[in-house]
N, C-alpha and C positions, 0 to 999 in steps of 0.2 A: 906549304899545301896540306891540308887536312887528310888524315885517313880515310883510304875509302870507305864506304858501308859495306861490310861484307855480307851477302845475302844467299839464301837457298831455295828454291823454287820448287814446290813439290807439288804434283796432281794429282787429283784422286784417281782419276783411273785413266784410261788410253781412249774415251769415247770420244769422238768429233768436236762437241762443244767444248768439252773441258780443256781439251789439247789445242783448240782454236784460241781462247782466251790463255792459254799459256804463251803459246808464241807471241800472241801479240802483248801481253805483257813482257815478257823476255826482249822484245824487241824495245819497249818503251825505256825497260831499265838501262840496257847497253847503250840507249843514246845519252846516260847520265854518267859524265867522266867520273862522279863522286862515285861509283857504283860498281861493284866487282859481284857477279854470280859466280858464286864457287861451284854448283850445283844445279840442274834444271833435270828432276826425275820422276817418277811416279811415286807417292809413299812409302811403297814398300821396297823400292829398288834403291832406297837412299843409307846409306851405312853411315851413321852420325858420329863413329868412334874417330876422337882426331880431329873433329871437324870444327874450324875457327870461325864460323857463321855468328854475323852480329845479329841477323834474324833470321829466321826459318818463314817464308812466303808457301801458305798451301790455299790452294786453289779449290774450293769444291764447297763445303759446307760444315755442319759441325760435326757431322759422320768422319769427313775427311780429316778434321784436325784431331777427333776421338783417335782414328789410326796413327795420324802422324807422331800424338803425344806417346803411343805405347810403341812406336817405332823407334823414338828418340831414346826410351829406356832410362836409364840413368844419364846419359848425355843430355837431360833436359837443356834446350834451346829455348829462346823466346821466339814465341809463334805469334804470326800476325794471320787473321782469315781473310780470303776473300770470298765472298760468298757467292755459289752460283744454287745454293739451295732453296729451303723455302723459310723458315724462321730465322735462322741464324743467331743464335744468342752468343755463339763465341765468335762466330764468322760475320761481323755486323758491316762489312765496307763490301760494297761493289766494284765492280773491274772499274769504272769512272769514279767514282768515291778513291777508289786509292791511287790512279793519278792524280789528282786534285790534289790530294793527303802528300803525295809524296814529297814535295819539296820542302814539309815541314817536318817531316819524317827526315830527308837529308840533314835537316839542322837540329834533330835532335828531339823534336818537339813531340814526345809522345811520352808514355808512361808504361814501365812493364809492372805488371801486377801478378804475386805470386798465389797460386792456388793450392789447394789441397786436392793429394792424391791418395789413394788406395793400394797396399799390396794384400796378396792374399795367398792361401797354402789350400791346396784342394790334397784332404788326405783321404786315400779309397780305402775302402775295406779290403782290397787285396795286398795291402802296405805300399802301394805306387804313390809317390806325392808329384802333385805338379805345383810351380808357382806362378802367379802373373801379376800384373802391376795397370792398374786404370786409373780412368778420371771420374766419369759418370756416376756409373751401379753397378751394384753386382744384384740380378734377383733368381729368384728360385722359382720354378713356376711349372706345371703340370704340361706335361709334352703334348699330352691331346685335350682337347676342349671338354669341357662339362663336367670337369672332374676337381673336386677339392684336391687339396694336401694338407697335411699336417706337418709344420715346420718349427723345431725347437731353438728359441735364443737364449743364448748367456752372454755376459757381459763381463770381462775379467774373472771369468770361471764361477759367475752367480747363475741359477737360472732366471730368468725374465718370465718367460711364457711361450706357452705351443698355441701358434696359430693355427686354426684351421680356415684358410683361406684359396682363392686360385694362386695365388704366389706370394713371396714376400720380397721388398725391394730394401736393398741399402744404397743409400745415395749419398755423396759428396753434397757441399752447397752447389757446388758449379752443377752435380745433376740433377737438383734440387728442381728442377725447371723443366726436365724431360720425361721420364716415365715416371717418377715417383709423382707429381706434379698430375697428370693425366689419371692416378691412382687414388687422388686427394689428398698427397701430401703438401706440406708447406711451403712455399718459394720461399729460401733461406739464402742471407744476403754472402754472396760469394767469399767475403773474407772470414769468415766465424768458423771456429775449429772446431766444427760437428760435423759430425753423422747423421742420419736420417733413416731410421726402421719405418716403413710404409707396407701395411700389409695389403693388398688387392682383393677387394671384394669379400673382407673377412664374415665368418658364418656367424661371430659375435658381434653385435654391436658395439660391446664395451672395448674392443680393439681399436686402437687410435693409433696416429703415426707416434713415433718416439724421437725426442730427439736427444742425443746426448754425448759427451766429449769425444773428441778425436782421438786422445791419447789411450782409450781405452781398447779393449781386444773384445771383437764380438764373433763370437763361434755361431753355426748353423749345423743344424744335425737334422735327420728325419726318424723319426719315433717310429712312424709307419709309413709305407707306400703301398697305394693301392693301384697307382696307374704308373706312366712313366713320368720322371722327373729331372729337367735340365736346370743347371746351372749356366746363365748369361751372361756375360761380362762387357758391359758400356754396350750392348745391344746386338754385338757384333760379333763374339767369340761363343759357342756355347758348347758345353761338355754334360756329359750325363752325370746325375748326381744318385747317389741309391743307398739301401739303407745300410747303416753301418760307416759311410762316408762322412767324413766334416770336413768345412768350409770355415777356415779361419782368416778376418779381415782385420787389418793394423792400418794407423796413419804408415804412408811411405816416408821415408828417406831423402826422395826428389820432391820436389813441387811443379807445377804445371804453370809456366811463366807464360802471361798473355800480354802481347803487347796493345794498348788502348790509346788510340789516338784522342786529341781533344774535340769534346762534344759528345763522345759517347760513353757517358757513366749508364752505371747497373740499372739505375731507376729509369734512366731515358729509354734503355733497352725494353726494359718489360713495358713501359709507356707504350713503346713504339708496338714491339711485338706480341702483347698480349691483348691491344686493345683498351687500355686504362685511361681512357679519354671521356670520363664518366657518362652521363645520361645521352644516349641517341638525340641527335637533332633530326624534327622530321618537319621543317620548312614551317609553312605558313598554317597547319594541320595542326590544332593543340587538342 
């Protein structure tokens, strides 16, 4: 008899809608004798150290996957997302689709794709240092509306540009279809080893998104700041960012492992989520 598939089931939060779906999925999974559910918890309550899970099933949306990815830290395990949100670039299976696909998953008919993550160090002017891990992006932006900021970028110690803008985003390929895309950045195929630097509403029209290799080191500082500035990791973690501070971003030693079932390719997701369906159809009117 084959070894059971060991799963961890993580919920985005304690809201009734999410918990109802998790309870239904838990009953569904426990009805399969070749399945062992090791843990059923909210994302932030899960301790990944020593876990022997084959797959971590995250119920929520892309935001829940971002939190789960950071929660796993250096113990990254394959994540399969069940989408209860909106777009769902990462969590692209509905609860119904998950149940339909599960027999194939039990047979090993899925792919685990590894994606770039970043790690960062925030060196503060007062001498304190904080480290962080992320999957999507790091953004530096004005803490209050209608204020521009100046952000200086260095790559491998070489000065690249000082951006006058509403903010600046450094994203991974996975994060390129999130905040960066909304700011005019390119959609980057998720398996490319690059970072994308995208200014938000740059004051100089010659400032355009920059794509460079992920093996490089990216440093951001503030030459001046006439307003409050914040450092935001994955749209979820906020830190004050001041003149004299420095944030350094590099490729992480660990990778994000995403479980993909058959029929859910990168371009199919873009086609479905971004509406890449060609010209609209207007019926009989021409």
